C-alpha positions as CSV (number, residue, x, y, z in Angstrom):
1,X,0.0,0.0,0.0
2,X,1.4,3.4,-1.0
3,X,1.4,6.1,1.7
4,X,3.2,9.1,0.2
5,X,2.4,11.4,3.1
6,X,4.0,9.0,5.6
7,X,7.0,8.6,3.4
8,X,7.3,12.4,3.1
9,X,7.2,12.8,6.8
10,X,9.8,10.2,7.5
11,X,12.1,11.6,4.8
12,X,11.7,15.1,6.3
13,X,12.6,13.8,9.8
14,X,15.6,11.9,8.5
15,X,16.9,14.7,6.4
16,X,17.3,17.3,9.2
17,X,19.6,19.6,7.1
18,X,16.8,20.3,4.6
19,X,13.8,20.2,6.8
20,X,12.3,22.5,9.4
21,X,10.5,19.5,11.0
22,X,11.8,17.8,14.0
23,X,10.8,15.4,16.8
24,X,11.8,15.7,20.4
25,X,11.2,13.9,23.7
26,X,10.8,16.4,26.5
27,X,10.6,15.8,30.3
28,X,8.2,18.2,32.2
29,X,10.2,19.9,34.9
30,X,9.0,19.9,38.5
31,X,8.8,23.7,38.6
32,X,7.3,24.2,35.2
33,X,4.3,26.5,34.9
34,X,2.5,23.8,32.9
35,X,2.5,21.2,35.6
36,X,-1.1,20.3,36.6
37,X,-2.6,21.9,33.5
38,X,-4.2,20.2,30.5
39,X,-2.9,20.5,27.0
40,X,-5.9,22.7,26.2
41,X,-5.2,25.0,29.2
42,X,-1.6,25.6,28.0
43,X,-2.7,26.2,24.4
44,X,-0.3,23.6,23.1
45,X,-1.3,23.9,19.4
46,X,-2.1,27.6,19.5
47,X,1.1,28.8,21.2
48,X,3.6,26.3,19.8
49,X,2.1,24.8,16.6
50,X,3.3,21.3,17.6
51,X,1.7,17.9,17.6
52,X,1.8,15.8,20.8
53,X,2.3,12.2,19.7
54,X,2.9,10.4,23.0
55,X,2.9,11.1,26.7
56,X,4.6,8.6,29.0
57,X,3.2,9.3,32.4
58,X,5.7,9.5,35.3
59,X,6.0,6.5,37.5
60,X,3.7,4.3,35.6
61,X,3.9,2.0,32.6
62,X,1.2,4.2,31.0
63,X,1.7,5.6,27.6
64,X,-0.9,7.8,26.1
65,X,-0.9,7.8,22.3
66,X,-2.3,11.0,20.6
67,X,-3.5,12.5,23.8
68,X,-6.7,14.5,23.9
69,X,-6.8,18.1,25.0
70,X,-8.0,17.2,28.5
71,X,-4.8,15.2,29.3
72,X,-3.2,16.7,32.5
73,X,0.6,17.2,32.4
74,X,2.6,16.2,35.5
75,X,6.2,16.7,36.5
76,X,8.4,13.9,35.1
77,X,6.0,13.1,32.2
78,X,7.9,12.4,29.0
79,X,6.3,14.0,26.0
80,X,7.1,13.1,22.4
81,X,6.3,16.0,20.1
82,X,6.6,16.8,16.4
83,X,6.9,20.3,14.8
84,X,9.2,23.0,13.5
85,X,12.5,23.3,15.4
86,X,11.6,26.8,16.6
87,X,8.3,25.4,18.0
88,X,10.1,22.5,19.7
89,X,12.4,24.9,21.4
90,X,9.5,27.1,22.5
91,X,7.9,24.0,24.1
92,X,11.2,23.1,25.8
93,X,11.1,26.5,27.5
94,X,7.5,26.0,28.6
95,X,8.3,22.6,30.0
96,X,11.4,23.8,31.7
97,X,13.0,20.4,31.3
98,X,14.0,18.5,34.5
């Protein structure tokens, strides 16, 4: 089965020199202002234009794929995001990585 959009995305992620897209795993810091807030409350898509792919919840074997906007972020959560490098850096600042 041909999936040109998937192939394009993978190519863009692999060819970092010629792509604005990137992927990052970010840990939410204990003192981050986004701890205890939902993805909607922090305006994740409006403020950073990123896509949250996965959240691995701290201290549990619980992985949330494509989390909904009411998912609450906690200190120590690992978040895998996709977006432009500038937006990934913006979210890193919001998360204040541990």
